[in-house]
PDB file of N, CA, C, O and CB in Angstrom:
ATOM      1  N   UNK A   1       4.698 -12.944 -13.748  1.00  0.00           N
ATOM      2  CA  UNK A   1       5.323 -11.702 -13.319  1.00  0.00           C
ATOM      3  C   UNK A   1       4.348 -10.928 -12.437  1.00  0.00           C
ATOM      4  O   UNK A   1       3.149 -10.865 -12.707  1.00  0.00           O
ATOM      5  CB  UNK A   1       5.760 -10.851 -14.539  1.00  0.00           C
ATOM      6  N   UNK A   2       4.891 -10.347 -11.387  1.00  0.00           N
ATOM      7  CA  UNK A   2       4.042  -9.522 -10.549  1.00  0.00           C
ATOM      8  C   UNK A   2       4.086  -8.074 -11.042  1.00  0.00           C
ATOM      9  O   UNK A   2       4.809  -7.738 -11.981  1.00  0.00           O
ATOM     10  CB  UNK A   2       4.480  -9.614  -9.068  1.00  0.00           C
ATOM     11  N   UNK A   3       3.308  -7.245 -10.393  1.00  0.00           N
ATOM     12  CA  UNK A   3       3.168  -5.853 -10.835  1.00  0.00           C
ATOM     13  C   UNK A   3       4.492  -5.096 -10.811  1.00  0.00           C
ATOM     14  O   UNK A   3       4.759  -4.285 -11.698  1.00  0.00           O
ATOM     15  CB  UNK A   3       2.157  -5.132  -9.964  1.00  0.00           C
ATOM     16  N   UNK A   4       5.317  -5.354  -9.808  1.00  0.00           N
ATOM     17  CA  UNK A   4       6.612  -4.668  -9.697  1.00  0.00           C
ATOM     18  C   UNK A   4       7.518  -5.046 -10.862  1.00  0.00           C
ATOM     19  O   UNK A   4       8.165  -4.185 -11.458  1.00  0.00           O
ATOM     20  CB  UNK A   4       7.300  -5.014  -8.356  1.00  0.00           C
ATOM     21  N   UNK A   5       7.561  -6.333 -11.186  1.00  0.00           N
ATOM     22  CA  UNK A   5       8.390  -6.782 -12.305  1.00  0.00           C
ATOM     23  C   UNK A   5       7.895  -6.206 -13.623  1.00  0.00           C
ATOM     24  O   UNK A   5       8.690  -5.809 -14.475  1.00  0.00           O
ATOM     25  CB  UNK A   5       8.409  -8.307 -12.378  1.00  0.00           C
ATOM     26  N   UNK A   6       6.575  -6.162 -13.786  1.00  0.00           N
ATOM     27  CA  UNK A   6       6.008  -5.593 -15.014  1.00  0.00           C
ATOM     28  C   UNK A   6       6.342  -4.108 -15.130  1.00  0.00           C
ATOM     29  O   UNK A   6       6.657  -3.620 -16.216  1.00  0.00           O
ATOM     30  CB  UNK A   6       4.482  -5.794 -15.046  1.00  0.00           C
ATOM     31  N   UNK A   7       6.273  -3.399 -14.017  1.00  0.00           N
ATOM     32  CA  UNK A   7       6.595  -1.972 -14.020  1.00  0.00           C
ATOM     33  C   UNK A   7       8.058  -1.748 -14.386  1.00  0.00           C
ATOM     34  O   UNK A   7       8.379  -0.846 -15.160  1.00  0.00           O
ATOM     35  CB  UNK A   7       6.291  -1.348 -12.647  1.00  0.00           C
ATOM     36  N   UNK A   8       8.946  -2.577 -13.825  1.00  0.00           N
ATOM     37  CA  UNK A   8      10.369  -2.471 -14.159  1.00  0.00           C
ATOM     38  C   UNK A   8      10.605  -2.774 -15.635  1.00  0.00           C
ATOM     39  O   UNK A   8      11.342  -2.059 -16.314  1.00  0.00           O
ATOM     40  CB  UNK A   8      11.200  -3.425 -13.285  1.00  0.00           C
ATOM     41  N   UNK A   9       9.977  -3.831 -16.120  1.00  0.00           N
ATOM     42  CA  UNK A   9      10.133  -4.218 -17.532  1.00  0.00           C
ATOM     43  C   UNK A   9       9.629  -3.095 -18.436  1.00  0.00           C
ATOM     44  O   UNK A   9      10.248  -2.797 -19.457  1.00  0.00           O
ATOM     45  CB  UNK A   9       9.365  -5.543 -17.835  1.00  0.00           C
ATOM     46  N   UNK A  10       8.521  -2.477 -18.069  1.00  0.00           N
ATOM     47  CA  UNK A  10       7.964  -1.381 -18.852  1.00  0.00           C
ATOM     48  C   UNK A  10       8.935  -0.209 -18.911  1.00  0.00           C
ATOM     49  O   UNK A  10       9.099   0.403 -19.966  1.00  0.00           O
ATOM     50  CB  UNK A  10       6.625  -0.929 -18.264  1.00  0.00           C
ATOM     51  N   UNK A  11       9.572   0.108 -17.804  1.00  0.00           N
ATOM     52  CA  UNK A  11      10.535   1.211 -17.769  1.00  0.00           C
ATOM     53  C   UNK A  11      11.744   0.899 -18.658  1.00  0.00           C
ATOM     54  O   UNK A  11      12.226   1.772 -19.379  1.00  0.00           O
ATOM     55  CB  UNK A  11      10.994   1.483 -16.317  1.00  0.00           C
ATOM     56  N   UNK A  12      12.228  -0.335 -18.606  1.00  0.00           N
ATOM     57  CA  UNK A  12      13.348  -0.734 -19.459  1.00  0.00           C
ATOM     58  C   UNK A  12      12.963  -0.606 -20.933  1.00  0.00           C
ATOM     59  O   UNK A  12      13.750  -0.121 -21.746  1.00  0.00           O
ATOM     60  CB  UNK A  12      13.785  -2.183 -19.140  1.00  0.00           C
ATOM     61  N   UNK A  13      11.764  -1.039 -21.268  1.00  0.00           N
ATOM     62  CA  UNK A  13      11.292  -0.941 -22.654  1.00  0.00           C
ATOM     63  C   UNK A  13      11.169   0.517 -23.098  1.00  0.00           C
ATOM     64  O   UNK A  13      11.513   0.855 -24.230  1.00  0.00           O
ATOM     65  CB  UNK A  13       9.938  -1.650 -22.808  1.00  0.00           C
ATOM     66  N   UNK A  14      10.684   1.368 -22.212  1.00  0.00           N
ATOM     67  CA  UNK A  14      10.551   2.793 -22.554  1.00  0.00           C
ATOM     68  C   UNK A  14      11.912   3.422 -22.822  1.00  0.00           C
ATOM     69  O   UNK A  14      12.057   4.222 -23.746  1.00  0.00           O
ATOM     70  CB  UNK A  14       9.836   3.554 -21.424  1.00  0.00           C
ATOM     71  N   UNK A  15      12.904   3.065 -22.022  1.00  0.00           N
ATOM     72  CA  UNK A  15      14.251   3.596 -22.220  1.00  0.00           C
ATOM     73  C   UNK A  15      14.811   3.119 -23.550  1.00  0.00           C
ATOM     74  O   UNK A  15      15.374   3.906 -24.311  1.00  0.00           O
ATOM     75  CB  UNK A  15      15.180   3.175 -21.066  1.00  0.00           C
ATOM     76  N   UNK A  16      14.656   1.831 -23.829  1.00  0.00           N
ATOM     77  CA  UNK A  16      15.141   1.299 -25.099  1.00  0.00           C
ATOM     78  C   UNK A  16      14.417   1.937 -26.283  1.00  0.00           C
ATOM     79  O   UNK A  16      15.026   2.196 -27.321  1.00  0.00           O
ATOM     80  CB  UNK A  16      14.969  -0.220 -25.137  1.00  0.00           C
ATOM     81  N   UNK A  17      13.127   2.187 -26.125  1.00  0.00           N
ATOM     82  CA  UNK A  17      12.331   2.824 -27.178  1.00  0.00           C
ATOM     83  C   UNK A  17      12.854   4.235 -27.462  1.00  0.00           C
ATOM     84  O   UNK A  17      12.999   4.630 -28.619  1.00  0.00           O
ATOM     85  CB  UNK A  17      10.834   2.875 -26.774  1.00  0.00           C
ATOM     86  N   UNK A  18      13.137   4.992 -26.390  1.00  0.00           N
ATOM     87  CA  UNK A  18      13.692   6.347 -26.552  1.00  0.00           C
ATOM     88  C   UNK A  18      15.058   6.305 -27.221  1.00  0.00           C
ATOM     89  O   UNK A  18      15.361   7.124 -28.089  1.00  0.00           O
ATOM     90  CB  UNK A  18      13.800   7.052 -25.191  1.00  0.00           C
ATOM     91  N   UNK A  19      15.881   5.341 -26.808  1.00  0.00           N
ATOM     92  CA  UNK A  19      17.214   5.204 -27.399  1.00  0.00           C
ATOM     93  C   UNK A  19      17.132   4.881 -28.889  1.00  0.00           C
ATOM     94  O   UNK A  19      17.884   5.427 -29.697  1.00  0.00           O
ATOM     95  CB  UNK A  19      18.008   4.115 -26.671  1.00  0.00           C
ATOM     96  N   UNK A  20      16.215   3.992 -29.239  1.00  0.00           N
ATOM     97  CA  UNK A  20      16.032   3.660 -30.658  1.00  0.00           C
ATOM     98  C   UNK A  20      15.549   4.874 -31.439  1.00  0.00           C
ATOM     99  O   UNK A  20      15.981   5.105 -32.568  1.00  0.00           O
ATOM    100  CB  UNK A  20      15.035   2.499 -30.819  1.00  0.00           C
ATOM    101  N   UNK A  21      14.663   5.641 -30.842  1.00  0.00           N
ATOM    102  CA  UNK A  21      14.163   6.849 -31.493  1.00  0.00           C
ATOM    103  C   UNK A  21      15.309   7.815 -31.766  1.00  0.00           C
ATOM    104  O   UNK A  21      15.393   8.402 -32.845  1.00  0.00           O
ATOM    105  CB  UNK A  21      13.086   7.528 -30.627  1.00  0.00           C
ATOM    106  N   UNK A  22      16.189   7.974 -30.783  1.00  0.00           N
ATOM    107  CA  UNK A  22      17.341   8.859 -30.952  1.00  0.00           C
ATOM    108  C   UNK A  22      18.282   8.333 -32.030  1.00  0.00           C
ATOM    109  O   UNK A  22      18.810   9.110 -32.826  1.00  0.00           O
ATOM    110  CB  UNK A  22      18.094   9.016 -29.627  1.00  0.00           C
ATOM    111  N   UNK A  23      18.494   7.025 -32.060  1.00  0.00           N
ATOM    112  CA  UNK A  23      19.372   6.428 -33.072  1.00  0.00           C
ATOM    113  C   UNK A  23      18.784   6.593 -34.474  1.00  0.00           C
ATOM    114  O   UNK A  23      19.507   6.893 -35.424  1.00  0.00           O
ATOM    115  CB  UNK A  23      19.605   4.936 -32.769  1.00  0.00           C
ATOM    116  N   UNK A  24      17.487   6.399 -34.596  1.00  0.00           N
ATOM    117  CA  UNK A  24      16.821   6.558 -35.893  1.00  0.00           C
ATOM    118  C   UNK A  24      16.931   7.999 -36.366  1.00  0.00           C
ATOM    119  O   UNK A  24      17.232   8.257 -37.531  1.00  0.00           O
ATOM    120  CB  UNK A  24      15.339   6.136 -35.804  1.00  0.00           C
ATOM    121  N   UNK A  25      16.685   8.934 -35.457  1.00  0.00           N
ATOM    122  CA  UNK A  25      16.792  10.353 -35.813  1.00  0.00           C
ATOM    123  C   UNK A  25      18.211  10.719 -36.218  1.00  0.00           C
ATOM    124  O   UNK A  25      18.413  11.451 -37.187  1.00  0.00           O
ATOM    125  CB  UNK A  25      16.343  11.231 -34.646  1.00  0.00           C
ATOM    126  N   UNK A  26      19.197  10.211 -35.480  1.00  0.00           N
ATOM    127  CA  UNK A  26      20.598  10.512 -35.787  1.00  0.00           C
ATOM    128  C   UNK A  26      20.985   9.973 -37.163  1.00  0.00           C
ATOM    129  O   UNK A  26      21.651  10.661 -37.937  1.00  0.00           O
ATOM    130  CB  UNK A  26      21.522   9.920 -34.708  1.00  0.00           C
ATOM    131  N   UNK A  27      20.571   8.752 -37.466  1.00  0.00           N
ATOM    132  CA  UNK A  27      20.885   8.177 -38.779  1.00  0.00           C
ATOM    133  C   UNK A  27      20.193   8.945 -39.901  1.00  0.00           C
ATOM    134  O   UNK A  27      20.775   9.182 -40.959  1.00  0.00           O
ATOM    135  CB  UNK A  27      20.474   6.702 -38.827  1.00  0.00           C
ATOM    136  N   UNK A  28      18.961   9.322 -39.658  1.00  0.00           N
ATOM    137  CA  UNK A  28      18.209  10.065 -40.673  1.00  0.00           C
ATOM    138  C   UNK A  28      18.830  11.436 -40.927  1.00  0.00           C
ATOM    139  O   UNK A  28      18.986  11.851 -42.076  1.00  0.00           O
ATOM    140  CB  UNK A  28      16.744  10.223 -40.244  1.00  0.00           C
ATOM    141  N   UNK A  29      19.184  12.140 -39.844  1.00  0.00           N
ATOM    142  CA  UNK A  29      19.757  13.478 -39.985  1.00  0.00           C
ATOM    143  C   UNK A  29      21.151  13.437 -40.594  1.00  0.00           C
ATOM    144  O   UNK A  29      21.570  14.384 -41.260  1.00  0.00           O
ATOM    145  CB  UNK A  29      19.808  14.170 -38.636  1.00  0.00           C
ATOM    146  N   UNK A  30      21.866  12.343 -40.367  1.00  0.00           N
ATOM    147  CA  UNK A  30      23.212  12.212 -40.917  1.00  0.00           C
ATOM    148  C   UNK A  30      23.168  11.870 -42.408  1.00  0.00           C
ATOM    149  O   UNK A  30      24.204  11.821 -43.072  1.00  0.00           O
ATOM    150  CB  UNK A  30      23.995  11.139 -40.152  1.00  0.00           C
ATOM    151  N   UNK A  31      21.973  11.638 -42.919  1.00  0.00           N
ATOM    152  CA  UNK A  31      21.835  11.315 -44.334  1.00  0.00           C
ATOM    153  C   UNK A  31      22.336   9.918 -44.654  1.00  0.00           C
ATOM    154  O   UNK A  31      22.852   9.657 -45.740  1.00  0.00           O
ATOM    155  CB  UNK A  31      22.578  12.326 -45.173  1.00  0.00           C
ATOM    156  N   UNK A  32      22.174   9.029 -43.690  1.00  0.00           N
ATOM    157  CA  UNK A  32      22.651   7.662 -43.877  1.00  0.00           C
ATOM    158  C   UNK A  32      21.926   6.999 -45.046  1.00  0.00           C
ATOM    159  O   UNK A  32      20.708   7.109 -45.192  1.00  0.00           O
ATOM    160  CB  UNK A  32      22.455   6.839 -42.589  1.00  0.00           C
ATOM    161  N   UNK A  33      22.698   6.322 -45.856  1.00  0.00           N
ATOM    162  CA  UNK A  33      22.105   5.629 -46.996  1.00  0.00           C
ATOM    163  C   UNK A  33      21.812   4.173 -46.651  1.00  0.00           C
ATOM    164  O   UNK A  33      21.397   3.404 -47.518  1.00  0.00           O
ATOM    165  CB  UNK A  33      23.034   5.708 -48.215  1.00  0.00           C
ATOM    166  N   UNK A  34      22.022   3.787 -45.398  1.00  0.00           N
ATOM    167  CA  UNK A  34      21.776   2.419 -44.970  1.00  0.00           C
ATOM    168  C   UNK A  34      20.297   2.251 -44.597  1.00  0.00           C
ATOM    169  O   UNK A  34      19.928   2.260 -43.422  1.00  0.00           O
ATOM    170  CB  UNK A  34      22.691   2.049 -43.773  1.00  0.00           C
ATOM    171  N   UNK A  35      19.481   2.101 -45.612  1.00  0.00           N
ATOM    172  CA  UNK A  35      18.040   1.983 -45.405  1.00  0.00           C
ATOM    173  C   UNK A  35      17.666   0.695 -44.680  1.00  0.00           C
ATOM    174  O   UNK A  35      16.673   0.649 -43.954  1.00  0.00           O
ATOM    175  CB  UNK A  35      17.318   2.050 -46.735  1.00  0.00           C
ATOM    176  N   UNK A  36      18.465  -0.348 -44.880  1.00  0.00           N
ATOM    177  CA  UNK A  36      18.191  -1.618 -44.204  1.00  0.00           C
ATOM    178  C   UNK A  36      18.339  -1.464 -42.695  1.00  0.00           C
ATOM    179  O   UNK A  36      17.518  -1.977 -41.935  1.00  0.00           O
ATOM    180  CB  UNK A  36      19.134  -2.721 -44.721  1.00  0.00           C
ATOM    181  N   UNK A  37      19.368  -0.768 -42.263  1.00  0.00           N
ATOM    182  CA  UNK A  37      19.575  -0.541 -40.832  1.00  0.00           C
ATOM    183  C   UNK A  37      18.445   0.303 -40.254  1.00  0.00           C
ATOM    184  O   UNK A  37      17.944   0.007 -39.169  1.00  0.00           O
ATOM    185  CB  UNK A  37      20.930   0.143 -40.582  1.00  0.00           C
ATOM    186  N   UNK A  38      18.042   1.348 -40.965  1.00  0.00           N
ATOM    187  CA  UNK A  38      16.921   2.173 -40.505  1.00  0.00           C
ATOM    188  C   UNK A  38      15.650   1.346 -40.380  1.00  0.00           C
ATOM    189  O   UNK A  38      14.908   1.479 -39.407  1.00  0.00           O
ATOM    190  CB  UNK A  38      16.690   3.347 -41.462  1.00  0.00           C
ATOM    191  N   UNK A  39      15.403   0.496 -41.365  1.00  0.00           N
ATOM    192  CA  UNK A  39      14.203  -0.346 -41.337  1.00  0.00           C
ATOM    193  C   UNK A  39      14.234  -1.295 -40.142  1.00  0.00           C
ATOM    194  O   UNK A  39      13.213  -1.499 -39.485  1.00  0.00           O
ATOM    195  CB  UNK A  39      14.076  -1.149 -42.646  1.00  0.00           C
ATOM    196  N   UNK A  40      15.397  -1.874 -39.856  1.00  0.00           N
ATOM    197  CA  UNK A  40      15.521  -2.780 -38.700  1.00  0.00           C
ATOM    198  C   UNK A  40      15.245  -2.044 -37.392  1.00  0.00           C
ATOM    199  O   UNK A  40      14.534  -2.544 -36.520  1.00  0.00           O
ATOM    200  CB  UNK A  40      16.926  -3.412 -38.658  1.00  0.00           C
ATOM    201  N   UNK A  41      15.818  -0.853 -37.271  1.00  0.00           N
ATOM    202  CA  UNK A  41      15.611  -0.073 -36.047  1.00  0.00           C
ATOM    203  C   UNK A  41      14.139   0.300 -35.875  1.00  0.00           C
ATOM    204  O   UNK A  41      13.599   0.221 -34.772  1.00  0.00           O
ATOM    205  CB  UNK A  41      16.477   1.198 -36.070  1.00  0.00           C
ATOM    206  N   UNK A  42      13.501   0.700 -36.957  1.00  0.00           N
ATOM    207  CA  UNK A  42      12.084   1.074 -36.891  1.00  0.00           C
ATOM    208  C   UNK A  42      11.215  -0.128 -36.544  1.00  0.00           C
ATOM    209  O   UNK A  42      10.261  -0.008 -35.776  1.00  0.00           O
ATOM    210  CB  UNK A  42      11.626   1.683 -38.224  1.00  0.00           C
ATOM    211  N   UNK A  43      11.544  -1.278 -37.106  1.00  0.00           N
ATOM    212  CA  UNK A  43      10.780  -2.489 -36.807  1.00  0.00           C
ATOM    213  C   UNK A  43      10.938  -2.876 -35.340  1.00  0.00           C
ATOM    214  O   UNK A  43       9.967  -3.256 -34.685  1.00  0.00           O
ATOM    215  CB  UNK A  43      11.229  -3.649 -37.713  1.00  0.00           C
ATOM    216  N   UNK A  44      12.158  -2.779 -34.830  1.00  0.00           N
ATOM    217  CA  UNK A  44      12.407  -3.072 -33.416  1.00  0.00           C
ATOM    218  C   UNK A  44      11.633  -2.106 -32.523  1.00  0.00           C
ATOM    219  O   UNK A  44      11.064  -2.504 -31.507  1.00  0.00           O
ATOM    220  CB  UNK A  44      13.915  -2.992 -33.105  1.00  0.00           C
ATOM    221  N   UNK A  45      11.619  -0.837 -32.915  1.00  0.00           N
ATOM    222  CA  UNK A  45      10.903   0.181 -32.152  1.00  0.00           C
ATOM    223  C   UNK A  45       9.397  -0.138 -32.096  1.00  0.00           C
ATOM    224  O   UNK A  45       8.763   0.029 -31.054  1.00  0.00           O
ATOM    225  CB  UNK A  45      11.135   1.579 -32.776  1.00  0.00           C
ATOM    226  N   UNK A  46       8.841  -0.589 -33.206  1.00  0.00           N
ATOM    227  CA  UNK A  46       7.422  -0.957 -33.232  1.00  0.00           C
ATOM    228  C   UNK A  46       7.136  -2.168 -32.342  1.00  0.00           C
ATOM    229  O   UNK A  46       6.113  -2.212 -31.660  1.00  0.00           O
ATOM    230  CB  UNK A  46       6.980  -1.252 -34.669  1.00  0.00           C
ATOM    231  N   UNK A  47       8.041  -3.150 -32.350  1.00  0.00           N
ATOM    232  CA  UNK A  47       7.867  -4.312 -31.473  1.00  0.00           C
ATOM    233  C   UNK A  47       7.898  -3.907 -30.012  1.00  0.00           C
ATOM    234  O   UNK A  47       7.125  -4.414 -29.199  1.00  0.00           O
ATOM    235  CB  UNK A  47       8.946  -5.356 -31.744  1.00  0.00           C
ATOM    236  N   UNK A  48       8.802  -2.985 -29.682  1.00  0.00           N
ATOM    237  CA  UNK A  48       8.865  -2.492 -28.303  1.00  0.00           C
ATOM    238  C   UNK A  48       7.566  -1.787 -27.923  1.00  0.00           C
ATOM    239  O   UNK A  48       7.051  -1.963 -26.819  1.00  0.00           O
ATOM    240  CB  UNK A  48      10.060  -1.536 -28.125  1.00  0.00           C
ATOM    241  N   UNK A  49       7.050  -0.994 -28.843  1.00  0.00           N
ATOM    242  CA  UNK A  49       5.802  -0.270 -28.580  1.00  0.00           C
ATOM    243  C   UNK A  49       4.658  -1.251 -28.336  1.00  0.00           C
ATOM    244  O   UNK A  49       3.839  -1.044 -27.441  1.00  0.00           O
ATOM    245  CB  UNK A  49       5.458   0.671 -29.758  1.00  0.00           C
ATOM    246  N   UNK A  50       4.602  -2.318 -29.132  1.00  0.00           N
ATOM    247  CA  UNK A  50       3.571  -3.333 -28.944  1.00  0.00           C
ATOM    248  C   UNK A  50       3.710  -4.013 -27.589  1.00  0.00           C
ATOM    249  O   UNK A  50       2.716  -4.229 -26.897  1.00  0.00           O
ATOM    250  CB  UNK A  50       3.637  -4.372 -30.060  1.00  0.00           C
ATOM    251  N   UNK A  51       4.940  -4.351 -27.207  1.00  0.00           N
ATOM    252  CA  UNK A  51       5.174  -5.003 -25.923  1.00  0.00           C
ATOM    253  C   UNK A  51       4.814  -4.069 -24.770  1.00  0.00           C
ATOM    254  O   UNK A  51       4.257  -4.503 -23.761  1.00  0.00           O
ATOM    255  CB  UNK A  51       6.638  -5.453 -25.808  1.00  0.00           C
ATOM    256  N   UNK A  52       5.137  -2.783 -24.926  1.00  0.00           N
ATOM    257  CA  UNK A  52       4.786  -1.812 -23.889  1.00  0.00           C
ATOM    258  C   UNK A  52       3.274  -1.718 -23.745  1.00  0.00           C
ATOM    259  O   UNK A  52       2.768  -1.630 -22.626  1.00  0.00           O
ATOM    260  CB  UNK A  52       5.379  -0.426 -24.216  1.00  0.00           C
ATOM    261  N   UNK A  53       2.546  -1.735 -24.852  1.00  0.00           N
ATOM    262  CA  UNK A  53       1.088  -1.653 -24.813  1.00  0.00           C
ATOM    263  C   UNK A  53       0.492  -2.863 -24.091  1.00  0.00           C
ATOM    264  O   UNK A  53      -0.462  -2.724 -23.326  1.00  0.00           O
ATOM    265  CB  UNK A  53       0.519  -1.551 -26.236  1.00  0.00           C
ATOM    266  N   UNK A  54       1.050  -4.038 -24.333  1.00  0.00           N
ATOM    267  CA  UNK A  54       0.567  -5.255 -23.671  1.00  0.00           C
ATOM    268  C   UNK A  54       0.776  -5.154 -22.160  1.00  0.00           C
ATOM    269  O   UNK A  54      -0.128  -5.458 -21.382  1.00  0.00           O
ATOM    270  CB  UNK A  54       1.289  -6.508 -24.233  1.00  0.00           C
ATOM    271  N   UNK A  55       1.958  -4.731 -21.754  1.00  0.00           N
ATOM    272  CA  UNK A  55       2.251  -4.607 -20.320  1.00  0.00           C
ATOM    273  C   UNK A  55       1.369  -3.552 -19.684  1.00  0.00           C
ATOM    274  O   UNK A  55       0.863  -3.752 -18.579  1.00  0.00           O
ATOM    275  CB  UNK A  55       3.731  -4.262 -20.092  1.00  0.00           C
ATOM    276  N   UNK A  56       1.175  -2.425 -20.365  1.00  0.00           N
ATOM    277  CA  UNK A  56       0.305  -1.373 -19.828  1.00  0.00           C
ATOM    278  C   UNK A  56      -1.120  -1.889 -19.657  1.00  0.00           C
ATOM    279  O   UNK A  56      -1.791  -1.547 -18.684  1.00  0.00           O
ATOM    280  CB  UNK A  56       0.316  -0.137 -20.750  1.00  0.00           C
ATOM    281  N   UNK A  57      -1.584  -2.707 -20.596  1.00  0.00           N
ATOM    282  CA  UNK A  57      -2.933  -3.289 -20.467  1.00  0.00           C
ATOM    283  C   UNK A  57      -3.025  -4.192 -19.242  1.00  0.00           C
ATOM    284  O   UNK A  57      -4.047  -4.208 -18.556  1.00  0.00           O
ATOM    285  CB  UNK A  57      -3.303  -4.086 -21.734  1.00  0.00           C
ATOM    286  N   UNK A  58      -1.946  -4.953 -18.963  1.00  0.00           N
ATOM    287  CA  UNK A  58      -1.945  -5.809 -17.777  1.00  0.00           C
ATOM    288  C   UNK A  58      -1.946  -4.990 -16.511  1.00  0.00           C
ATOM    289  O   UNK A  58      -2.575  -5.381 -15.528  1.00  0.00           O
ATOM    290  CB  UNK A  58      -0.747  -6.736 -17.789  1.00  0.00           C
ATOM    291  N   UNK A  59      -1.255  -3.859 -16.506  1.00  0.00           N
ATOM    292  CA  UNK A  59      -1.118  -3.047 -15.303  1.00  0.00           C
ATOM    293  C   UNK A  59      -2.354  -2.207 -15.009  1.00  0.00           C
ATOM    294  O   UNK A  59      -2.646  -1.916 -13.849  1.00  0.00           O
ATOM    295  CB  UNK A  59       0.079  -2.151 -15.431  1.00  0.00           C
ATOM    296  N   UNK A  60      -3.078  -1.818 -16.048  1.00  0.00           N
ATOM    297  CA  UNK A  60      -4.264  -0.965 -15.863  1.00  0.00           C
ATOM    298  C   UNK A  60      -5.504  -1.852 -15.926  1.00  0.00           C
ATOM    299  O   UNK A  60      -5.774  -2.459 -16.963  1.00  0.00           O
ATOM    300  CB  UNK A  60      -4.331   0.178 -16.953  1.00  0.00           C
ATOM    301  N   UNK A  61      -6.251  -1.937 -14.849  1.00  0.00           N
ATOM    302  CA  UNK A  61      -7.435  -2.799 -14.854  1.00  0.00           C
ATOM    303  C   UNK A  61      -8.530  -2.242 -15.764  1.00  0.00           C
ATOM    304  O   UNK A  61      -8.683  -1.031 -15.927  1.00  0.00           O
ATOM    305  CB  UNK A  61      -7.975  -2.965 -13.430  1.00  0.00           C
ATOM    306  N   UNK A  62      -9.273  -3.160 -16.340  1.00  0.00           N
ATOM    307  CA  UNK A  62     -10.411  -2.738 -17.167  1.00  0.00           C
ATOM    308  C   UNK A  62     -11.509  -2.206 -16.250  1.00  0.00           C
ATOM    309  O   UNK A  62     -11.887  -2.837 -15.263  1.00  0.00           O
ATOM    310  CB  UNK A  62     -10.944  -3.922 -18.049  1.00  0.00           C
ATOM    311  N   UNK A  63     -12.002  -1.037 -16.608  1.00  0.00           N
ATOM    312  CA  UNK A  63     -13.084  -0.430 -15.831  1.00  0.00           C
ATOM    313  C   UNK A  63     -14.290  -0.307 -16.756  1.00  0.00           C
ATOM    314  O   UNK A  63     -14.242   0.375 -17.780  1.00  0.00           O
ATOM    315  CB  UNK A  63     -12.663   0.979 -15.238  1.00  0.00           C
ATOM    316  N   UNK A  64     -15.343  -0.964 -16.384  1.00  0.00           N
ATOM    317  CA  UNK A  64     -16.556  -0.890 -17.186  1.00  0.00           C
ATOM    318  C   UNK A  64     -17.385   0.262 -16.655  1.00  0.00           C
ATOM    319  O   UNK A  64     -17.783   0.275 -15.490  1.00  0.00           O
ATOM    320  CB  UNK A  64     -17.358  -2.234 -17.150  1.00  0.00           C
ATOM    321  N   UNK A  65     -17.639   1.230 -17.525  1.00  0.00           N
ATOM    322  CA  UNK A  65     -18.371   2.431 -17.105  1.00  0.00           C
ATOM    323  C   UNK A  65     -19.855   2.232 -17.259  1.00  0.00           C
ATOM    324  O   UNK A  65     -20.634   3.135 -16.955  1.00  0.00           O
ATOM    325  CB  UNK A  65     -17.924   3.650 -17.907  1.00  0.00           C
TER     326      UNK A  65
END
């Protein structure tokens, strides 16, 4: 993947991460008793965060000070 593709992928992941955050908040505020669904959403959100961190590391060069 080139830098442009990585940047696009990162933006898609950020949008999905925000959407998951909103869904988790909505379920929590609604008093949902479906703890399994909440756990799945939170786990997915963490995976997205990890993937975003990997892409950000690829996009930002290491600078040795």
